[in-house]
N, C-alpha and C positions, 0 to 999 in steps of 0.2 A: 507469982511464979514467972511471969513474963519478964518482970524486972530483973529477977535473979539470972534468967537466961541471958539477957542483954549484958549484964555485968560480966558474966563468965565469958561471953563472946568477945567483949571489948578487952578483957584481961588476956585472953588467948591471942588476940590480934596484936596487942601491945607487946606481949612477950615474944611473939614471932618477929615483930619489927626489931626488937632490942637485940636479938641474936646477931643480926647482920648490920654492916655499916656501908657496904658497897653493892650497888645495883646497876644492872643494865636496863636502860629505858629504850624500848623499841618504838620507832616513830612511823607514822603512816605514810608520809610523803616528804618532799623537799620544797614545799611552797615557801615563797619568800626568799629563796636563795639569791645571793648577790652575784652568782656566777652563771656563765652561759657556755654551752658546749661549743659554740662557734669561736670562743676565745679561751682555749685551754691554758694559756699562759698565766691565768690568774690562779690556777690550782695545780699545775704541773710545771716542773723545771724544763728549761730548754733541752736538756739531755733526754728527759722522759718523752717530750714531744717528738724529738728527732727519732727516738727508738720506735714510737708508735707509727710514725710516718714510714720508717724503713720497712716495718713488717706489716703495714696496712692494717693496724689494729684500730678499730673504730672507737670513738668516744660515745658513751651512753650515760644514762642518768646515774649509774652507780659511780661515775667519776666525779660527780658534783659533790662538794662538801655538804655536810649536814646543815640544815637551815639555821642561820644565826638568830632569826626571830624565835624559833623554838628553843634554842639554847638559852637565850636571854630570859624567856618565860620560866624555864626550869631553874635558872639561878635565882630568880626573884621569888620563887615559891617558898623560900625559907633558908635555913642554914644548910646550904648545899654547895659542894665543890665538884666541879667537872674535872675528872681525871684525864679522860681522853674520849675520842669519838671514833666511829667507823662510818665512812661514807659508803663502803661497799654493802654493809648490812643495815645501814641507816639507823644507827643506835648510838647511845651515849652512856658512858660509864661515869657514875656519880658516886660521891661519898657523902653520907649524911646519917645522923641518928635522930634527925628531926621528923617525928612521926606525922606531924601535921603537914609538913612539906611533902612527904611521900604521898599522903592522901590527896593533897592538892594536885601534885604532878599526875597522879593516876586519873584525875578527873578531866585533865586537858583533852580536848577532842583530837589532838594530833598524836596522842600517846596510844600505841597499840597494846603494849603490855609492859609489865615491870618484872624483872627477874633478879632475885638476890644471887650474888656470885661470890661473896666472901664475908667471913666474920670480921671483927675488928682486927687491925694489923697485929700480928704476933710480935712478941718482944724477944723471945729466945730463939736462936737459930737451931733448926732441926736438920740434921744431915739428910739430904734428899737424894743426891746422886750416889749410886752404889758402885761406880767404877773404882777399880783398885789401881793404885799407882805404885810402881816399884822403881827405885833408882837404878840407873845403869852406869857403867864406867864412862867417865868423861871422854877418854880417848877411845873412840869407837872403831869398830871394824869398818874399813872402807871397802865397799863392794864394787869391783869392776870400775873404779873411778877413772882408770886410764882410758876407757873408751867412752866416757860420758862427759858432757859439758859441765855437769854439776858434781861436786864431791859430796855425795849424799851422806856418808857416814852411817849412823844408826838407822836412818830412814830408807836406806838403799833397797832393802828387800821388799818393803811395802810399796815402793814406787815400781820396782821392776817386776813384781808379780802381775802388774797390769801392762807391762811394757810402756810405762809412762816415760821412761827415758827416751823413747822414740820421739816424743813431742819435744821434750826439753832439748834434745840434741839438734833439733831443727830450729831452735830459737823460740819455741812457743812455751813461755813460762808464766803466762797469765797477763801479760802486758795489755792494758786498756780494757780488761774485763773487771767488772766490779762485783764484789761479793759482800753481802750482808750476813754477818754471823749473829744469830739470835740465840741467846743463852742466859745463864744465871749470874754472870759477872766475869770480869777479865782481870783478876787480881794481878797487880804489879806489871801489867803489860807495858806500862809507860817507862819502866826502868830495867826490865830484863834485857840483857845483852843480845839474846837471840832475835829480838825484834828491832835492833838498831837499824838494820837495812830498810825495813818497811817504814819505820818512823822517820829516819833521816831523809828519805827520798820523798816524804810527804804523801805516802800512799795509804795512810790511815785517814780517810777523807771525812770521817765524822763519827761521833759517838752519841748515844742517848740512853738514859736509864728510864724506861717506861714504868718502872715500879715506883721510883722516887721522883720522877719528873725533873731530872737535871742531866747535865752532860758528863757526869763523873761515873765511870764504870770500873775504874782501877782499884777501888777499895772493897769490891764485892767478892763473891765466891770465885775460886780459881777455875771452875769447870770450863767456862768459856775460853779462858786463856789456854788451857790444855788443847782445846779444839782449834783455836786460832794458831797455835804453834804448829800443829800438823799441816796447816795450810801455808803459813807465812814465815816461819822461823828460818833463819839463814846463818848457820855456823858451818862454813865449808869444812869437810872432813869429820865433822861431829854430827850435824843434823841439818838437813835442808828440807823445807816443806814442799808440798806437791804443787803449789802455785806461788813461788817466791816473789814474783814480780807483779801480781795482781793488785788492784785497789781494794781497800777494805772499809767497811762500816761495822762498828761494834755496837750492837743493840742489846741491852739487858731487858728482858721481858719476864724473867722468872724470879719469883721471890722464894729463896731457898728455905725461908722460915715456915712456910706453909704450902699446902696444895689445895687450890681452889680454882674454879673456872675463871676468876678474874685474870689469871695468867693467860688464858686463851684469848681474852679480849686484848691484853697487852701485846700478844703475838700478832694479832690482827692489826692493831695500830702500827706496829713496827713494819709489817708487810706493806701496809698502805704508804708508810714513809718511804720504804724501798721503791715502790712504784713511782711515787712523785719525784724521786731523785733519779730515776732512770737506771736503777741497779739491775744487773743482769741475773745474778744467782742469789738465792737464799740458801744458806747452809744452817740447818736447825738440828740440834741434837737434843730435842725436847719431845715429850710425848705425854698424852693424857688418857688415863683409864679410870683410876679411882682417886678419891679426894679425902681430905680430913673429915669432912662431913659426908657420911655415906649417902645422904639424900641426893647428892650430886653425882654419885657413881654412875659410870656407863656400864652397859652390858655388851656382850659380843655383838648383839644385833645392831648396836649403834655404830659399829665399824663397817659402815656401808658406803662411805665416801660422801654422805649427805647430811648427817645429823648434827655433828658437833660444830661449835663456833669456829674452832681453829681449823678444822678441815674445810669448812665452807670458805673461810678466809684464804686458805692456801690454794683452793681451786680458783678463786677470784684472781689471786696473784698470777697463777699460771695463765689464765685468760688474758691478763694484761701483758704477757710476754716474758714473765720472769720464770726461770728454771728453778723450781722449788725442790730442794733435796732435804730429806729428813731421815733420821735414824729410825730403824724399825722398832726398837725397843729391846729391853733386857728381861723379858718375862718368860723366856723359854723354859725355865725350871720351876716357875711358881704356878699357882692355880689359874691365873689369868691366861698365860701361855701365848696369847695372840698379840699381833701388832697393836699399836695404839694410834690415837689421832695426833697429828694429821697424816701419819704414814698410810692411812687407809684411803687417801684421796686418789681418784682415778688418774689424775694427771700430775701426781707427786711421785718423785723418784725415791722410793723407800729403800734404805740400805741395811742389810743384815751384816753379820760379822763372821769372819773365818780367821784362822791363823795363817802363818806364812806357808804352812804345808797344805793349805786348802781344806782343812778340816773345819766343819761348821762349829762355831762356839756353842756350847750347851745353853748358855743364857740367851742367845739370839732368838728373838720372838718369831713365832710361827705365823704363816699365812694359812689359808687365803683370807680375803676379806669376807664379811658375812654374806655378801652377794656373789661369792665365789670367783673373784678376780685374783690374778696372780699377785701375791705379795710374800715376802719383800720383792722388789723388782730386781735388785742386784745385790752383790756382796762385795765387801772389801775387807782389809785387815783391821779387825777390831778386837782380836784376841792376841795380846802381846804387841800392841801398836806402840811404836816409838813416838815420843813426844817430849816436850820441855816442861819440867815441873815448876812449882811456885818459887823455887830457889834459882831458877834459870839453868838447871842442869838436865842432861838427857835422862829420860825415865821411860818406863813401859807401862801401858795401861790396858785395861780390859773393858770393853763396852761398845755397843753399836754407836754410842756417842762419838767414838773415835774412828770407826770405819767410815762414817759419813763424810767428815772433812777430808779424809785421805783421798777418796775418789772424787769428791766435789772439786778439789783443786785441780786434779787431772782433767776433769771435764771442762773447767774454766780454760785450761790450756788448749783443749780440743776446740772449744768455741772460738778462741782467738784465731785459730787456723782457718775457721770457716765462719766469719762474722756475718755473712749474708744469710745464714741458716736460722730458722726459727727455733724457739726453745723445744717444741715438740719434735722437730727433725733431729736435734742433737740427742734428745732422750731416746728416740727410736734407734738411732745408730748405736748408742751405748748398749741398749738392750740386745740388739742384733749381734753385737760383738761378744756377748756373754757366752761362756763355755757350755751353758745349758739352754741356749735359746730355743733349740728344737724340742726340748723336753724339760720345761721348767718344773720346779717342785716347790713344796711349802716351806723349805728352809732357806734356799738360795735364790729362789725365783728364776730369773734368766741367767743367773750365775755370775761368774767373775769376768768383768769386762776387760777387753784387750784394746788398748789405745791405738796400736798400729792398725788393727783390724777396723776399728771404728773410723779411723782416719781414711782408710781405703773406701769404706762404705760412703762416707760423706764426699769423698773425691768423685766417686761415680755420680752421686746426686748432683754435685756441682756441674759435672760434664753434661748431665741430662738437662739441667736448667739452661745451660748455654748452647743447647743443641741447635736452636734456630740459627745462631750465628755461625757455629762450627760447620753446619751442613748447608750453608747458603747455596753452594754450587755443586753439591754431590750428596748421594745418600749414604756414603760410607767415607769416614776420614780416619787416618792413623796418625798418632803423635806420641812422643816427640819424633821429629824427623829433621836431622839425624837422631838415631836412638843409641843407647848404650847397653842397657841390660833388660829393658822391658818396653813393651808397646801397648798402648791403649787404642782400641778401635771403637768409634761411636757410629751407630747405624740406625737409620730410621726406615722402618719397613714400608715399602710402597703398597703392599697387599698381603693378605693372609697367605701363608705358605712356609717355605723353608729357605734359609740362606746357608750357603756352603762357602767356606773361606779356606784358602790355602796360602801358606807362606813358603816360597821357594827361593833358592839362590838363582843367579843369572844363568846357570846351566840347566835349570829346571829340576834340580834335586829337591825333593819334598822335605821340608823342615818341620812344619806344623800344619795341622788341619783341624777345622772345627765346623760344626753345623748346628742349627737351632731352628725349631719351629717358631714362627713370628706372627704377630698380629698387626694389621694395618695401622700405620701412623704411630705405633709404639716405638719408644727409644730403647736401644740396647747397647750395653757397654761390654766389650770383651777385653779382658786383662791378660796379656801374655807376659809372663815373667821368665826368669832364668835364661835369658837370651845373651847373657854376657859371654858365653863360651863361643859364640859365633865370631868368625873372622871379620875384620874390617873389610868393607866392600859394599856392593849394591845387592838389594833383594827386591822381590816382587810379591805383592799381595794380590791375588786374584779372587774374585767373588762372583757368585751367581745367585739370583733370586727370581721371583715371579716377574720382575721388570726387565730382566736380561742379565748381562755380565758387565764386569768392570775390572780395572786393575789400578794399583798404586805402587809407585816405585819408592823404596826406602833406602837410606844410606846409614851404614854403621861406621 
C-alpha cells in the first residue's frame, strides 16, 4: 500500500512538472555578488547615475544584480536556460523540462521558493488585445493649426482636450525626455513613414524583445506600434503625436500567443532595464487579471498595490525615479470590471478612457483599488483615439491602451519644462490639474488633466523651491518687473497672522487687493493675471503683516 502511494505521488509530481516549462526561482540573498553599492557604474549607466544624483535617490541592495554564483549553480543543475533575472525582487526566470534539475535547484540553500509561470510556448497566435481599429481619411481635419506650432491634423482634438498645445507652443515637445514603451510588439515601426522623423533623428535609442531575447521588435504584434504612434508619429497636417521630439526605447514584454505570469516577469525585467538606462517615463498599455491557466488568476483582493509581480516591479521603478504610466484596463463591461495590475500600484499613474466629448468609455475599467484608493488616477482620450495603423495610415482606436500614451506624451513635455522636479511632483501636479480633483470618482479618478494648469502648479512649486534666493533681502518679491499682463508675488510669512496686499497706481487708485491667513515660515505665491488692460506706467504694491509694512514699485 505504501509503495502504491509513493508511485502515485511521484506520478502526480511528475505530471505537474511536465505541464510547465518556465519557472521563477526566488533567492534568499545576494551573497557573492561582484558589485558594490559604492561603485554603481558597474550596474547602472552614467545617465542613470546622474539621474539618481539629481534627485538624491539612494542606492540599496535592490540595485545590486542577482548573484552570479547562484546563477552559475542554477545553470549547472541540468538542462536549464536562464531567460532573465530581477534584481529588485531577487529572482530568476528559467526555462526547463528537466525534472531532476528542478528538484536539485529546489534543494539549494539559497533558493527560497519555485513558482511555475507558464506552460510550454504556444505555437498559434491568439488575439489578445481587444482594441478596435478603424481607418480614417488620410487628408485629415486640421484643427486650429494657425495658432499652434504643430499642425496636428487628426490628433488635434485629443491634444487640445488637455490644452497640450500650450506646452508645444512654448517649445516643449519632449526633447531630452526618454520614454520606454512596454508592449506586445511594434510591427513595421522601422518602415512606416509616420516614424521617419523619430528614426532619422536617432531618437529610437534602443529596442529589446524580452519574450524572444533579441533586439528585433518590428516583426511582432502591431499593438505597441499603435501606442508608439500616438506618442511619436509626425505627419504634419495629418497626424502629430503628443511627444514628437522625445527619445524612445521599444521593449516587447508581452507574448500575444498566450497569457501567463511570465509576462509580468518580462515587464519587470524591462522596467529594470529602463532604470539602468536612466529612462524617465514608462508608458505601458498592458494589464494582468486572468490567465490561460485559471490557477494563476487574480481576484479583486489582489488589486491592492502589493500582491502581483508586475505591480511590485512598477512600484520599484517609481522608487527609482521613473514616472510609471499604465492603462487602467478595458474590463468595464465584463465580469471583472475593475482595474488590473500594475494600474493598482499606489505610485503608478493609471489612465482611464473618455471620448473627445468627455464621456467615459463604457469599457474603461472601474476603480477603486481593493484597499479603496482612487483609481484610475486620470483619464485621456481612449474612445475614438487617433493613431497610425499597420499600413501607416491614420486610423481611430478604442481602448485605455490608447488613452495612456496620449497623456503620457504630454506629461513628458511637461517634465521637459520642469526637469528639476521629481516624478512624484510631476504626478501630483497632473492630478491636481484634473477637472475632478476636488471630487474624484471610480471612473475618471481625478479627471481630465489640463496641461496649462499643471504647468502653473509646477511653476509655483519652482518658485517656492527658489524662495531662499528670491527672498534673500525681503519677505515679499514681485516679478516680472517690468510686467506685461501678469504678476507673481512670493512671500515668506515672518509670523502667524494675516497679510494684506494692495496694488495701486501712482495716484493711489486701488486696482487689486488680497489678504490671506499665513503660518510662520511658510512660502506663499500669489498669481495676479489679466493685468494687460493696465496702462503703461508705474504702480505700487503695499503690504502689511505681523512684522510691519512694506512696498514695491512696479513698471509696466
